[in-house]
N, C-alpha and C positions, 0 to 999 in steps of 0.2 A: 663671708666673714673675714677673709683675708683683705678684701678691699676696705672693710671697716677698720681693720688694724692699721692699714697704711695711713688712713686719715687720722686716726688716733695718735700714732707715733709722730708723724710730721707736725701735727698741731701742738703736741706737748713740747717737742724740741724747739718750736718757735714761740712758745708761750710767753717768754719774757717780754717780747715786743707786742704780740697781739693782745696781751692783757691791758696794754695802754689804750690803743684803738687800732682799727684796721689800717689807717693811714700810716702810722708808724711801722706797722708790720710790713706793708708794701715797700716803704722807703728803706727799711733795714735790708731787704733783699739786694739792694743796689749800692750798699756801702754806707748808708746813713747810720751813724752810731750816736749814742746818747752821751756824748762827752761835752759838758758845759762847765767851764772853770775859768779862773782868772788867767790873763796873760800879763807879761811884764809891762807892756805899754799901757794896759788898763790901770795899773797901779800908779802911773805917773800923774793921773788926773784926779783931783779930789771929787768925791761923789757922796751924796747923802740923799737917797731917793727911795720912794715907795712905788711899786708897780702893781696894778690890778689888771688881770686878764680874764676874759670870759669867751669861751669858744662854744659855737654851736656846730655840730657835725651832722650833716645830712648824708648818712652812709648810702642807703638805697631805698627806693620805693618802686614797687612793681604793681602795675595796673592791668586789669583785663577790662577793656573799654573804659568806663569811668569808675570802676570799682577797685579800691585799693586792696590788694591781696597780701603784700609783704611790705613791711616798713622797718627801718632801723635808723635810729638817731641817738644823739647824746649831747650832754653838756660837760664842759670842763672849766673849772674856776681855779685860779691860783693868785696868791699874793706873794710878792717878792720884795724884800728889803735889802738894799745894798749900801754898804758904807766903806769908803776908801779914803785914806788920809796919807798923803806923802808927808814925811816928817824928816827934815834935814836930809841925810843920805839914806834913810830907810823909808820904805813905803809898806803899808799893810792895808788889808781889807778883808771884809767878810760879807757873806750874803746868806740870808735865811729865806727859805721857800716853803710854802704850805699850799696844799690844794686838794680838791676833791673832784670826782667825775661820776657821772651817772649815764648809763647807756641802756637802751631798750630795743629788743628785737621782737617783732610780732608777725606771725604768719598764720594766725588762727583761721583766717578766711580763705586760705589757699587750699589746694587739693593735694598737698604733699602727704606722704605717709606719716610724717611726724610733724605735729603743729603745737604751738604753745607761745608763751611769752618769756623772754629772757630779761631779767632785771639784774643789771650789773652795777655795782658801786665800788668806788675805791677812794682811799685817802692816803696822802703822802706828806712827808715833811723832809727837808734836806738842809744841810748846813755845809758851807764851804769857807775856808779861811786860807789866806796866802800872805807871804811876807817876802820882800825883796830888798836887797842892798844896793839896787841900781845896776848890778851886774848880773846876778842870778836870781831865780825865784824858786820858792819852795811852797808847797801847799798840800792840803788834805781836805777831804770832804766825806760826808756820809749821807745816805738816803735810806729812808724806811717807807715802805708802802704796804698797805693792807687792802686786799681785794676780796669782795664777797659776791657770789653769784647764786641766784636762785632761779631754777628753770622747771616749771611744771610742764610736762609733755603729755600730749594726747597722741596715742598710737592709733592711726586710722586704718592701717592695713598691715598685714603680716605677710612675709614671703611664702610663696607656694611653688612647689616643684612639680614637674611632669612625672617625676619618679614617685610613685605612690608609696614605696617602701620608705623613701626619704621623708615624705609627709608623715607617715604613720609613726616613725620612731624618732623624729626630730622636730620638724617644722610645726606639726599640729600641737606640740606641747608648749610652744612659745607663748601663745595667748593665755592659757590657764596658768602658766608659771609666772608670768610677769604682769598680767592684766593689761588694760588699755590706758591706764593713767599711772605715770611714774614721775618722780621728782628727782632732779639732779641738783645737788648743792655743792658749792665750791668755796674754799677759803684758802687764800694764798698770802703768805708773808714774805716780803722782800727785804733783804738787808744788803746794801751795796756801799762798801767803802771805796774811796777814790784817792789816789796819790798822784801828784803832778809836780813837774819841775821844769825849769828852763835854765840852761847853762850855755855860756858863750863858747864857741869853737875857735873864733878869732875875733878881731875887732868889729866885724860886720855881720857875722853869721851866728845865729842862735839855734840851738837844738832844744826842742820842746818834747818832753816825754810825759805820757799819762798811762796809768794802769788802774783798771777797775775790775773788781770781782763782784758779781751779783749772785746771791744765793736765794733761790725761791724754794720755800717749804710748801709743798702741795698737800692739800687734803680735799678729796672729792668723795662724795657719797651719792649712791644711787638707792632711792627708796621705792619699794613697790609692794604689791600685795599678791601673795601666792595662793592660788586655788587649784593646785594640781591634785592628782589622785592618790597622793601619799599624805595622810593626815598630819604626820609630824612636820611636814614642810610648809603647811598652810599658815596663813596669817601675814602680818606685816614683816617685811624682810629688808635687809640693808646689805649693800656691798660697798666696801671702802677702798679707795685708791689713795695710797700714801706714798710720797716720794719727794725727791729733791731735783732741782735743776741748778747746776752751777755753771756760770758763764764767766769767762775771762776775756778782757779786751786790752790790747796794748796799742797806743797811738803814738806815732813818731812823726814829728813835723820839723821841717827846716825853714827858717826865715832869714832873709838877708835884706838890709836896708838899701841895697843896690839892685835887688831883683824885683821884678813884677810877679814872678812865679813863686808859689809856696808849695813845694812837694810834700806829700803825706802818705804814710803807710799805716794801715790798721790791720792787726793780726787778732783773730778772735777764735774761740773754741767754746763749746758747750757740751755738757754731759747730762744725761737723764737716767734716773733709776726710779722705778715705780713698782710697788707691790700691790697685788689685788687680793683683798681679804673678804671672805664671806662671814658676816657677823651672824653667828648661830645662837639659837636659844640654848639654855643650859642642858636640857634633856634631849637635844638633837644629836644623834650619832650617825644618821644616814647621810647627811650632806657633807660637802667638801669644805673645810675651813680655809684652805689656800687655793686660790683660783689662778695663780700664775704671776708673771712678772713682765715688765718691759724695760729694756735698756737701749740707750742710743747715744751717739756722739755726732757732733757737727764741728768741723774745722774749716777755716778759710782765711783769706786775706783780701784786702782792697788796697789798691795803689792808684795814685792820681795826683792832681795838682789843682790849685786855684790861681787864676790869673787876674790881677787887679791893676788897672792903669788909670782909674778915675773917670773913665768914659764908659766902657763896657766891660763888665767882669764875666768870666766864665769858669766853669769847673768841669773836669773830666775825671772819671774813675773807672777802673777796670777791676773786676773781682773774680775769685775762684773759690769754691768751697766743696767739701765732700760731706756726705751724710751716710751714716750706717746705723742700723738698729736691728734688734732681735726681740722676739716676743714668744712666749709660751703661755697661752691663755686657755682656760677651761670654763665651761658654763657651770653654774650650780647644778645639782641633781634636778632634772626637769620633771620627773615623774617615774612611774613604774610600768614596765612592760615585761612582766615576769620578774625581771631584774631591774634595779634602779638605772636610769638613763642619764648620762652626762656626756657631752661632746667637747672637743677642744681643737686647737689649731696651733701649729708652730710656723713662724714666719720670719724671714730675714729681708731687710731692705738695705740696698747699697746704691749709691748714686753720687752724682757730681753736678755742679752748676757753674755756668760762666755768666758774668754780668757786665753790663756797660751802662754808664750814666753820664749824661751831658746836661748842663744847665747854663743859661745865660741870664744876666741881671743888669739892670741899669737904674740909676737914680736921677730924678729931675727935681730941681728946687725952684719954687716960685715964692719969693719973699719968705714967709714962715711956714710954707707948705712944702713937704717932702713927699715925693711919689716914687715908689720903687716897683718896677716891673720884673717879673721872673718867668722864664720859660724853661721847662725841663722835659727830657726824654730819657726813659730807662728801658732796658731790655734784659731779660734773663732767659737762658736756655737750661732746662732741667733734663737730665738723662738718668733715670732710676731703673732699677731692676728689683722685682719682688719675687722671692722664692718662698714657697710654703707648702704645707701639707696638712689637711684636716685629719684630726684623730676621731674617727667615726666608729661608734659601737655597732654591734650586731652585724658586722660584715657589710655595712653599707658601702657602696662604691664611693671612693674619694679620688678625684683627679688632681695630682700635684700641680702646683702653679709655678711657672718659671717664665715670667712675662715682663716686657719692658713698659715703662711709663715715661714718655717723652713729651714735653710741652714747652711752649714759649709763653712768657708773660711780658706784656708791653704795658708801660705806664706813661701817660702824658700828664703834664702838670702846667697849669697856668695860674699865676698869683699876681695880685695887684694890692699894694699897701699904700695908704695915705696917712701921713702924720702931720698934725698941726701943732706947732710949738708957740706958746704964749707965756712969757715970763717964766714962772715956776712950773707951769703945767704943759703936758703934752697929751694930745688925744689922738688915737690912731684906730684905723679900721683896715682889716686885711681880708680879702676874699681869695680863696684858693680852690681851684677846680681840678679834680683828678679824673683821668680817663683811662681806666684799666681795660685790658683785653687779654683773655687767656685762649690759647690755641693748642689743642692737643694733636700730635702728629703721628703717634704710634698706632699699630694695628693690634694692640693687646686685647684679649677677651675680657679683661677687667673693666667694667663699666661703672661709673658713679651716677649715671642718670638712666632712667628707664628708656628703652628704645621705642618710644611712642612720640607721635607728633604733638608738640605742645600747642596750646591755643595762641592767639596773637597777643602776646604780652608787650606792654610798654614799660621800659625801665628808666628810672630817673635817679638822680642823686649824685654823690661824689663831691659835694660842695662843703667847704669849711669857712665859717665866718668867725673872725676874732675881733673883739673890741678891747682896746687897751687905754688905760689912763695912767700917766706917770706924774707924780708930784715930787719936785725937787725942793728939799728943805733949804732955807737960806743959810743957816749956820752949819758949820762943820765942828762938832764938839769933840 
């Protein structure tokens, strides 16, 4: 149960990125942040354009021989309108962005303990405006996103202990209490305001500042059917997870028209607060209305630079972050063994991570064709400690947990983009391939996979395809 809480806590703390897609989640670990706004130089060039993007993400496919066991893929569509008009000594611009995404995960043909289909949809819109007097720039923006998730889950196997008392008073009650079919629903609302500015430090050096706060309102619900040996508990039941995730990011960048190097510092922090409520029938007085809480924080920074000389560009980032979380969770009343039975757990998570990121890029031009190549390598080392103790009734033995979780995450990235420009149109295609690898190095007794030899599986995926069309209007109105 403590290992389950570790997954739940870390997933929720990273939810602002993973809600987009797994690629953004991985890139966020290495200093990639979602800051996209006007710069002072961009406002110097008139623009009146409409951009259409369509992404296809092939996250993962797992095969046993020629039979597909697991698949996850998704589409992302967006339209962006940008208008920039330099006017005498003043320049101004605005951009409007709208989009939607749909992802699906299916492992129904696998032999996992939990199987099902995850249908994820999201919609967003964003607005950004900026104005400059030719010396400094000021701007603001806002983003709103709505995320819905519906996951019907089939429970194929329940845990079993060698301790018969543990089975009798705890594990044997799980199947009648929750059934073999449960539904997990999720609704997330994001509100993200952004402020940004650029001010000159001297004649050639510009300081750019950005601040963004994202607030995720979480509502998650677990629906199941109870068939325990207490009549008042039986029937359709619901458990609600209500909470918020608040994330702040500050971006500081220095540019100089005499430098090829652009240094950058990003400071970020996130906080999680989640309550677990048991939705009870009006006449139910045996069960527990409050099932506990989760809290957590994540703080860190990334520092690095981008080097541009017109021939070969590269970027280097180094990062450090800390994570801490606490949980106090109880099960609903599972049934009756003379007295009503409910179990719980208290757990604390503390850890830190160090990250490095390197990328190289180059642009080739052949007439109206532009080709951009990019190579990336990222590494993160996570050093966590989990401390916890189960709250077991009827004197059942509980062994406190105080164990490390240490692992390395490697991510390779290869991308090639081709853009063809013709008069008012530009047509582009980009292929990006991710190569992730996770290696655990501790000797902790906490395991996330059963210690059995898996069949000969073949894993494919990690590719992203993007098609882009840009139309530039003739007139600037």
